[in-house]
C-alpha atoms as a printed R data frame, in Angstrom:
    type eleno elety resid chain resno        x      y       z
1   ATOM     1    CA   UNK     A     1  -63.958 53.202 173.307
2   ATOM     2    CA   UNK     A     2  -62.818 56.047 175.571
3   ATOM     3    CA   UNK     A     3  -64.948 55.753 178.719
4   ATOM     4    CA   UNK     A     4  -64.563 59.406 179.682
5   ATOM     5    CA   UNK     A     5  -65.637 60.497 176.201
6   ATOM     6    CA   UNK     A     6  -68.609 58.126 176.247
7   ATOM     7    CA   UNK     A     7  -69.737 59.378 179.657
8   ATOM     8    CA   UNK     A     8  -69.418 63.011 178.595
9   ATOM     9    CA   UNK     A     9  -71.372 62.392 175.413
10  ATOM    10    CA   UNK     A    10  -74.243 60.735 177.277
11  ATOM    11    CA   UNK     A    11  -74.256 63.468 179.915
12  ATOM    12    CA   UNK     A    12  -74.348 66.148 177.228
13  ATOM    13    CA   UNK     A    13  -77.462 64.607 175.666
14  ATOM    14    CA   UNK     A    14  -79.188 64.311 179.054
15  ATOM    15    CA   UNK     A    15  -78.353 67.948 179.792
16  ATOM    16    CA   UNK     A    16  -80.053 68.936 176.536
17  ATOM    17    CA   UNK     A    17  -83.152 67.009 177.602
18  ATOM    18    CA   UNK     A    18  -83.146 68.918 180.890
19  ATOM    19    CA   UNK     A    19  -82.754 72.243 179.049
20  ATOM    20    CA   UNK     A    20  -85.805 71.435 176.966
21  ATOM    21    CA   UNK     A    21  -87.849 70.625 180.069
22  ATOM    22    CA   UNK     A    22  -86.704 73.815 181.816
23  ATOM    23    CA   UNK     A    23  -87.674 75.902 178.786
24  ATOM    24    CA   UNK     A    24  -91.134 74.319 178.688
25  ATOM    25    CA   UNK     A    25  -91.675 75.021 182.366
26  ATOM    26    CA   UNK     A    26  -91.083 78.704 181.682
27  ATOM    27    CA   UNK     A    27  -93.741 78.841 178.938
28  ATOM    28    CA   UNK     A    28  -97.365 78.800 180.135
29  ATOM    29    CA   UNK     A    29  -99.093 75.639 178.993
30  ATOM    30    CA   UNK     A    30  -96.106 74.362 177.021
31  ATOM    31    CA   UNK     A    31  -95.492 71.228 179.097
32  ATOM    32    CA   UNK     A    32  -99.132 70.187 178.644
33  ATOM    33    CA   UNK     A    33  -98.932 70.811 174.880
34  ATOM    34    CA   UNK     A    34  -95.813 68.666 174.619
35  ATOM    35    CA   UNK     A    35  -97.529 65.909 176.595
36  ATOM    36    CA   UNK     A    36 -100.528 66.045 174.230
37  ATOM    37    CA   UNK     A    37  -98.200 65.959 171.234
38  ATOM    38    CA   UNK     A    38  -96.347 62.905 172.560
39  ATOM    39    CA   UNK     A    39  -99.643 61.092 173.129
40  ATOM    40    CA   UNK     A    40 -100.790 61.988 169.624
41  ATOM    41    CA   UNK     A    41  -97.556 60.710 168.102
42  ATOM    42    CA   UNK     A    42  -97.803 57.478 170.067
43  ATOM    43    CA   UNK     A    43 -101.329 56.916 168.728
44  ATOM    44    CA   UNK     A    44 -100.059 57.654 165.222
45  ATOM    45    CA   UNK     A    45  -97.327 55.044 165.604
46  ATOM    46    CA   UNK     A    46  -99.805 52.483 166.931
47  ATOM    47    CA   UNK     A    47 -102.051 53.015 163.913
48  ATOM    48    CA   UNK     A    48  -99.214 53.042 161.397
49  ATOM    49    CA   UNK     A    49  -98.038 49.677 162.721
50  ATOM    50    CA   UNK     A    50 -101.395 48.138 163.626
51  ATOM    51    CA   UNK     A    51 -100.626 45.181 161.355
52  ATOM    52    CA   UNK     A    52  -97.346 44.472 163.169
53  ATOM    53    CA   UNK     A    53  -99.035 44.774 166.561
54  ATOM    54    CA   UNK     A    54 -101.387 42.037 165.359
55  ATOM    55    CA   UNK     A    55  -98.562 39.787 164.107
56  ATOM    56    CA   UNK     A    56  -97.181 37.392 166.759
57  ATOM    57    CA   UNK     A    57  -93.583 37.620 165.531
58  ATOM    58    CA   UNK     A    58  -93.449 41.435 165.545
59  ATOM    59    CA   UNK     A    59  -96.021 42.468 168.158
60  ATOM    60    CA   UNK     A    60  -93.622 42.533 171.113
61  ATOM    61    CA   UNK     A    61  -90.955 44.552 169.246
62  ATOM    62    CA   UNK     A    62  -93.548 47.014 167.959
63  ATOM    63    CA   UNK     A    63  -94.918 47.459 171.476
64  ATOM    64    CA   UNK     A    64  -91.367 47.973 172.770
65  ATOM    65    CA   UNK     A    65  -90.841 50.817 170.257
66  ATOM    66    CA   UNK     A    66  -94.282 52.216 171.046
67  ATOM    67    CA   UNK     A    67  -93.775 52.310 174.807
68  ATOM    68    CA   UNK     A    68  -90.031 52.864 175.182
69  ATOM    69    CA   UNK     A    69  -89.258 55.170 172.236
70  ATOM    70    CA   UNK     A    70  -92.593 56.852 171.446
71  ATOM    71    CA   UNK     A    71  -94.277 56.896 174.837
72  ATOM    72    CA   UNK     A    72  -95.554 60.088 176.497
73  ATOM    73    CA   UNK     A    73  -94.394 59.018 179.962
74  ATOM    74    CA   UNK     A    74  -92.641 61.427 182.304
75  ATOM    75    CA   UNK     A    75  -89.010 60.328 182.531
76  ATOM    76    CA   UNK     A    76  -87.771 63.355 184.480
77  ATOM    77    CA   UNK     A    77  -86.910 61.447 187.643
78  ATOM    78    CA   UNK     A    78  -85.374 58.553 185.731
79  ATOM    79    CA   UNK     A    79  -83.190 60.880 183.669
80  ATOM    80    CA   UNK     A    80  -82.016 62.791 186.744
81  ATOM    81    CA   UNK     A    81  -80.989 59.543 188.425
82  ATOM    82    CA   UNK     A    82  -79.420 58.333 185.212
83  ATOM    83    CA   UNK     A    83  -77.327 61.503 184.817
84  ATOM    84    CA   UNK     A    84  -75.887 61.098 188.315
85  ATOM    85    CA   UNK     A    85  -74.573 57.608 187.618
86  ATOM    86    CA   UNK     A    86  -73.341 57.855 184.024
87  ATOM    87    CA   UNK     A    87  -69.683 57.371 185.059
88  ATOM    88    CA   UNK     A    88  -70.684 54.161 186.839
89  ATOM    89    CA   UNK     A    89  -72.652 53.063 183.778
90  ATOM    90    CA   UNK     A    90  -69.635 53.187 181.477
91  ATOM    91    CA   UNK     A    91  -67.606 51.202 184.016
92  ATOM    92    CA   UNK     A    92  -70.228 48.548 184.787
93  ATOM    93    CA   UNK     A    93  -71.701 47.767 181.374
94  ATOM    94    CA   UNK     A    94  -69.903 46.200 178.398
95  ATOM    95    CA   UNK     A    95  -68.741 48.485 175.592
96  ATOM    96    CA   UNK     A    96  -71.495 47.371 173.202
97  ATOM    97    CA   UNK     A    97  -74.149 48.186 175.795
98  ATOM    98    CA   UNK     A    98  -72.653 51.626 176.469
99  ATOM    99    CA   UNK     A    99  -72.758 52.339 172.721
100 ATOM   100    CA   UNK     A   100  -76.443 51.384 172.661
101 ATOM   101    CA   UNK     A   101  -77.153 53.686 175.606
102 ATOM   102    CA   UNK     A   102  -75.282 56.516 173.868
103 ATOM   103    CA   UNK     A   103  -77.523 56.165 170.793
104 ATOM   104    CA   UNK     A   104  -80.589 56.063 173.022
105 ATOM   105    CA   UNK     A   105  -79.484 59.290 174.769
106 ATOM   106    CA   UNK     A   106  -78.958 60.988 171.392
107 ATOM   107    CA   UNK     A   107  -82.429 59.954 170.265
108 ATOM   108    CA   UNK     A   108  -83.938 61.121 173.553
109 ATOM   109    CA   UNK     A   109  -82.371 64.588 173.287
110 ATOM   110    CA   UNK     A   110  -83.248 65.063 169.620
111 ATOM   111    CA   UNK     A   111  -86.847 63.919 170.108
112 ATOM   112    CA   UNK     A   112  -87.343 66.264 173.067
113 ATOM   113    CA   UNK     A   113  -85.925 69.160 171.040
114 ATOM   114    CA   UNK     A   114  -88.194 68.456 168.069
115 ATOM   115    CA   UNK     A   115  -91.219 68.026 170.339
116 ATOM   116    CA   UNK     A   116  -90.549 71.443 171.873
117 ATOM   117    CA   UNK     A   117  -90.431 73.034 168.426
118 ATOM   118    CA   UNK     A   118  -93.593 71.311 167.285
119 ATOM   119    CA   UNK     A   119  -95.516 72.178 170.445
120 ATOM   120    CA   UNK     A   120  -94.540 75.848 170.161
121 ATOM   121    CA   UNK     A   121  -95.924 75.906 166.603
122 ATOM   122    CA   UNK     A   122  -99.118 74.047 167.463
123 ATOM   123    CA   UNK     A   123 -100.267 76.766 169.850
124 ATOM   124    CA   UNK     A   124 -103.298 76.269 172.069
125 ATOM   125    CA   UNK     A   125 -105.735 75.041 169.419
126 ATOM   126    CA   UNK     A   126 -106.909 71.431 169.795
127 ATOM   127    CA   UNK     A   127 -104.493 68.995 168.187
128 ATOM   128    CA   UNK     A   128 -105.799 67.541 164.935
129 ATOM   129    CA   UNK     A   129 -104.410 65.896 161.815
130 ATOM   130    CA   UNK     A   130 -104.472 69.189 159.924
131 ATOM   131    CA   UNK     A   131 -102.774 71.139 162.734
132 ATOM   132    CA   UNK     A   132 -100.156 68.426 163.147
133 ATOM   133    CA   UNK     A   133  -99.379 68.402 159.419
134 ATOM   134    CA   UNK     A   134  -99.183 72.195 159.320
135 ATOM   135    CA   UNK     A   135  -96.858 72.373 162.325
136 ATOM   136    CA   UNK     A   136  -94.622 69.673 160.840
137 ATOM   137    CA   UNK     A   137  -94.314 71.709 157.643
138 ATOM   138    CA   UNK     A   138  -93.637 74.951 159.541
139 ATOM   139    CA   UNK     A   139  -91.079 73.256 161.762
140 ATOM   140    CA   UNK     A   140  -89.028 72.156 158.764
141 ATOM   141    CA   UNK     A   141  -85.765 70.591 159.986
142 ATOM   142    CA   UNK     A   142  -85.874 67.718 157.508
143 ATOM   143    CA   UNK     A   143  -82.276 66.640 158.359
144 ATOM   144    CA   UNK     A   144  -83.206 66.405 162.047
145 ATOM   145    CA   UNK     A   145  -86.289 64.343 161.217
146 ATOM   146    CA   UNK     A   146  -84.147 61.971 159.185
147 ATOM   147    CA   UNK     A   147  -81.670 61.764 162.045
148 ATOM   148    CA   UNK     A   148  -84.527 60.798 164.367
149 ATOM   149    CA   UNK     A   149  -85.362 57.897 162.087
150 ATOM   150    CA   UNK     A   150  -81.710 56.866 161.817
151 ATOM   151    CA   UNK     A   151  -81.209 56.935 165.585
152 ATOM   152    CA   UNK     A   152  -84.418 54.986 166.202
153 ATOM   153    CA   UNK     A   153  -83.230 52.327 163.786
154 ATOM   154    CA   UNK     A   154  -79.716 52.425 165.257
155 ATOM   155    CA   UNK     A   155  -81.110 51.570 168.703
156 ATOM   156    CA   UNK     A   156  -82.973 48.655 167.117
157 ATOM   157    CA   UNK     A   157  -79.897 47.495 165.200
158 ATOM   158    CA   UNK     A   158  -77.816 47.666 168.384
159 ATOM   159    CA   UNK     A   159  -80.323 45.618 170.374
160 ATOM   160    CA   UNK     A   160  -80.534 43.080 167.567
161 ATOM   161    CA   UNK     A   161  -76.735 42.820 167.444
162 ATOM   162    CA   UNK     A   162  -76.571 42.242 171.194
163 ATOM   163    CA   UNK     A   163  -78.782 39.172 170.810
164 ATOM   164    CA   UNK     A   164  -76.064 37.579 168.684
165 ATOM   165    CA   UNK     A   165  -73.664 37.539 171.636
166 ATOM   166    CA   UNK     A   166  -74.627 34.374 173.565
167 ATOM   167    CA   UNK     A   167  -72.835 35.342 176.764
168 ATOM   168    CA   UNK     A   168  -74.303 38.834 176.960
169 ATOM   169    CA   UNK     A   169  -77.723 37.777 178.282
170 ATOM   170    CA   UNK     A   170  -76.059 36.003 181.178
171 ATOM   171    CA   UNK     A   171  -73.799 39.017 181.710
172 ATOM   172    CA   UNK     A   172  -76.880 41.254 181.897
173 ATOM   173    CA   UNK     A   173  -78.365 39.007 184.573
174 ATOM   174    CA   UNK     A   174  -75.148 39.161 186.578
175 ATOM   175    CA   UNK     A   175  -75.187 42.969 186.350
176 ATOM   176    CA   UNK     A   176  -78.595 43.314 188.026
177 ATOM   177    CA   UNK     A   177  -77.107 43.702 191.503
178 ATOM   178    CA   UNK     A   178  -74.367 46.210 190.600
179 ATOM   179    CA   UNK     A   179  -76.741 48.125 188.311
180 ATOM   180    CA   UNK     A   180  -79.390 48.417 191.030
181 ATOM   181    CA   UNK     A   181  -76.774 49.498 193.572
182 ATOM   182    CA   UNK     A   182  -75.573 52.175 191.150
183 ATOM   183    CA   UNK     A   183  -79.115 53.490 190.559
184 ATOM   184    CA   UNK     A   184  -79.401 51.967 187.094
185 ATOM   185    CA   UNK     A   185  -82.376 49.680 187.709
186 ATOM   186    CA   UNK     A   186  -84.584 51.268 185.025
187 ATOM   187    CA   UNK     A   187  -81.840 51.210 182.437
188 ATOM   188    CA   UNK     A   188  -81.112 47.582 183.344
189 ATOM   189    CA   UNK     A   189  -84.790 46.736 182.830
190 ATOM   190    CA   UNK     A   190  -84.826 48.560 179.476
191 ATOM   191    CA   UNK     A   191  -81.783 46.635 178.259
192 ATOM   192    CA   UNK     A   192  -83.065 43.256 179.407
193 ATOM   193    CA   UNK     A   193  -86.484 43.915 177.903
194 ATOM   194    CA   UNK     A   194  -84.951 45.076 174.629
195 ATOM   195    CA   UNK     A   195  -82.631 42.071 174.496
196 ATOM   196    CA   UNK     A   196  -85.421 39.563 175.144
197 ATOM   197    CA   UNK     A   197  -87.803 41.320 172.739
198 ATOM   198    CA   UNK     A   198  -85.361 41.284 169.844
199 ATOM   199    CA   UNK     A   199  -84.155 37.764 170.641
200 ATOM   200    CA   UNK     A   200  -87.727 36.474 170.464
201 ATOM   201    CA   UNK     A   201  -88.209 38.132 167.054
202 ATOM   202    CA   UNK     A   202  -85.527 35.844 165.556
203 ATOM   203    CA   UNK     A   203  -84.034 38.538 163.360
204 ATOM   204    CA   UNK     A   204  -85.002 42.202 163.130
205 ATOM   205    CA   UNK     A   205  -84.039 42.979 159.523
206 ATOM   206    CA   UNK     A   206  -87.555 42.935 158.058
207 ATOM   207    CA   UNK     A   207  -89.019 44.724 161.070
208 ATOM   208    CA   UNK     A   208  -86.482 47.569 160.951
209 ATOM   209    CA   UNK     A   209  -86.782 47.819 157.158
210 ATOM   210    CA   UNK     A   210  -90.533 48.296 157.515
211 ATOM   211    CA   UNK     A   211  -90.068 50.980 160.173
212 ATOM   212    CA   UNK     A   212  -87.655 52.842 157.897
213 ATOM   213    CA   UNK     A   213  -89.929 52.611 154.856
214 ATOM   214    CA   UNK     A   214  -93.029 53.811 156.665
215 ATOM   215    CA   UNK     A   215  -91.419 56.585 158.698
216 ATOM   216    CA   UNK     A   216  -89.550 57.984 155.701
217 ATOM   217    CA   UNK     A   217  -92.651 57.770 153.510
218 ATOM   218    CA   UNK     A   218  -94.713 59.609 156.109
219 ATOM   219    CA   UNK     A   219  -92.040 62.288 156.514
220 ATOM   220    CA   UNK     A   220  -91.930 62.826 152.737
221 ATOM   221    CA   UNK     A   221  -95.701 63.153 152.621
222 ATOM   222    CA   UNK     A   222  -95.783 65.619 155.510
223 ATOM   223    CA   UNK     A   223  -93.056 67.718 153.864
224 ATOM   224    CA   UNK     A   224  -94.909 67.675 150.566
225 ATOM   225    CA   UNK     A   225  -95.762 71.041 149.040
226 ATOM   226    CA   UNK     A   226  -99.300 69.732 148.630
227 ATOM   227    CA   UNK     A   227 -101.389 70.392 151.722
228 ATOM   228    CA   UNK     A   228 -103.980 67.743 150.705
229 ATOM   229    CA   UNK     A   229 -101.192 65.153 150.403
230 ATOM   230    CA   UNK     A   230  -99.917 65.995 153.871
231 ATOM   231    CA   UNK     A   231 -103.346 65.842 155.427
232 ATOM   232    CA   UNK     A   232 -104.259 62.642 153.597
233 ATOM   233    CA   UNK     A   233 -101.137 60.862 154.815
234 ATOM   234    CA   UNK     A   234 -101.586 61.929 158.417
235 ATOM   235    CA   UNK     A   235 -105.295 61.115 158.522
236 ATOM   236    CA   UNK     A   236 -104.687 57.725 156.926
237 ATOM   237    CA   UNK     A   237 -102.120 56.837 159.592
238 ATOM   238    CA   UNK     A   238 -104.308 58.002 162.441
239 ATOM   239    CA   UNK     A   239 -107.264 56.085 161.065
240 ATOM   240    CA   UNK     A   240 -105.218 52.911 160.966
241 ATOM   241    CA   UNK     A   241 -105.594 52.725 157.178
242 ATOM   242    CA   UNK     A   242 -101.882 52.910 156.504
243 ATOM   243    CA   UNK     A   243 -101.054 53.291 152.782
244 ATOM   244    CA   UNK     A   244  -97.310 53.210 153.401
245 ATOM   245    CA   UNK     A   245  -96.607 49.540 152.853
246 ATOM   246    CA   UNK     A   246  -96.894 46.103 154.406
247 ATOM   247    CA   UNK     A   247  -94.255 43.873 155.931
248 ATOM   248    CA   UNK     A   248  -92.966 41.348 153.362
């Protein structure tokens, strides 16, 4: 892996995230609409995977996805700090960890871009299942939606793969001091949490398969030419009555 190329790629994704935030700040009410959208999508995810949240083996991993990848939290300060120390990141962390961070940065940038588009289409009306489904349809960008799913799964696959390297957990512990000194404390915490979460799951294949099946099924329903089908799928997910499959 070329460290300079890796650093530039991560920086480029973080710069896109910052561009999206700057654009929202210039549009009256847009930042608040994006925040509402993120909260709505987090609730949707929680309802879609309510069965996994109630299953001891998968609850921690589902919560990790819910809070770390779907959460509505404000990461502006974290990202700014992160961008300043990317060169240090690619020097301090092992190659496999840098690759995981690169996928996470890609997902972050793409999700922020899609959230901006959705929020601009939602307008100022209260967010509802019907408005969400309509905005999704108007937004289009099916390839980008599929890429979101692929990147989400890729982060999970990467974390799962890291758990198969016995020495890596100890290496992560040893990196706490250098990572904190370099301003990478939050990233360090994310990696350690992800490692421990996936290690405790004892294999992520079924979990990630279920995420793929449900997210792709929901996307197909929301892109359906049938408005009732779109609305039915979204309402079912938000009600916690998920028709999109159960974990084997």
